[in-house]
C-alpha positions in Angstrom: 56.7 -18.0 -13.3 59.6 -16.9 -15.8 61.9 -19.5 -16.8 65.1 -19.6 -15.1 68.5 -19.6 -16.7 69.1 -23.4 -16.3 65.5 -24.1 -17.6 66.3 -22.1 -20.8 69.7 -24.2 -21.2 67.8 -27.4 -20.4 65.3 -26.4 -23.2 67.9 -25.5 -25.9 67.1 -21.7 -25.6 70.7 -20.9 -24.5 73.5 -22.7 -25.8 75.9 -24.6 -23.1 78.7 -26.7 -23.6 77.2 -29.7 -23.0 78.6 -33.2 -21.9 75.5 -35.0 -21.4 71.8 -35.0 -22.3 69.0 -37.2 -22.1 65.0 -37.2 -21.2 65.6 -36.2 -17.7 68.5 -33.8 -17.4 71.5 -32.1 -19.1 75.0 -31.6 -17.9 77.2 -28.8 -18.9 80.2 -26.7 -18.2 79.8 -23.9 -15.6 80.8 -20.6 -17.1 82.5 -19.6 -13.7 84.6 -22.9 -12.8 85.5 -23.2 -9.2 87.6 -26.2 -10.3 89.6 -27.4 -13.3 86.4 -29.5 -13.8 83.1 -28.0 -13.1 80.2 -29.4 -14.5 76.4 -28.6 -13.5 73.9 -31.6 -13.8 70.4 -30.1 -14.1 67.1 -31.7 -14.3 64.8 -30.7 -17.2 61.8 -30.5 -14.9 61.6 -27.2 -12.9 62.2 -28.3 -9.3 63.1 -25.0 -7.7 65.7 -26.4 -5.0 66.1 -29.9 -3.2 64.1 -28.6 -0.3 61.1 -28.7 -2.3 61.8 -31.8 -3.6 58.9 -34.2 -2.9 58.9 -38.2 -2.8 57.8 -37.9 -6.5 61.2 -36.5 -7.2 63.2 -39.2 -5.7 63.8 -41.2 -9.0 64.8 -37.7 -10.6 67.1 -36.9 -7.9 68.7 -40.4 -7.8 69.3 -40.0 -11.8 70.9 -36.6 -11.2 73.6 -38.2 -8.9 74.1 -41.4 -11.2 74.6 -39.0 -14.0 77.1 -36.9 -12.1 79.1 -39.9 -11.4 79.0 -41.3 -15.1 80.2 -37.8 -16.2 82.9 -37.8 -13.6 84.2 -41.0 -15.2 83.8 -39.5 -18.5 85.9 -36.6 -17.5 88.7 -38.7 -16.2 88.3 -37.8 -12.6 89.7 -41.0 -11.2 91.3 -39.7 -8.2 88.1 -38.4 -6.8 85.2 -35.5 -7.4 82.8 -33.8 -5.4 78.9 -33.3 -5.8 77.4 -30.3 -4.3 73.7 -29.4 -4.0 73.2 -25.7 -2.7 69.8 -24.7 -1.0 68.9 -21.4 -0.4 70.9 -17.9 0.1 72.9 -19.3 2.9 73.7 -22.4 1.2 75.1 -20.5 -2.0 72.4 -21.0 -4.3 72.4 -18.4 -7.1 69.9 -20.0 -9.5 66.6 -21.2 -8.3 66.6 -24.3 -10.3 67.8 -27.6 -8.7 71.3 -28.6 -9.7 74.3 -30.7 -8.9 77.7 -29.3 -9.1 80.3 -31.8 -10.1 83.9 -30.5 -9.1 87.1 -32.2 -9.6 90.6 -32.0 -11.4 92.6 -31.1 -8.0 92.4 -31.8 -4.5 89.5 -30.4 -2.8 89.5 -28.9 0.8 87.5 -29.5 3.7 85.7 -27.8 5.0 84.3 -26.1 1.9 83.5 -22.6 1.6 
């Protein structure tokens, strides 16, 4: 299977405005932000979506959430933030590579979408 856009960013083949990177994931600014702060936290491992994650991915999924929280603090999102994981076409997924959206910097309404 061909590499996704996010896999190519994680592999360093496509430049991105990185705010975090470690051996398990990268975090970078979204190119079409939906809030003043919109960062994607993307695993280096090619997991297509959360519905395809297995118990073997539990530590990775937890790591993505903890990294998102640390990045939120680094970005100064003291008044709150939202984490979103889209799954499938009806869930708003546009890139078939698991990722967490970190959104903040303004009040976020509910319900979303």
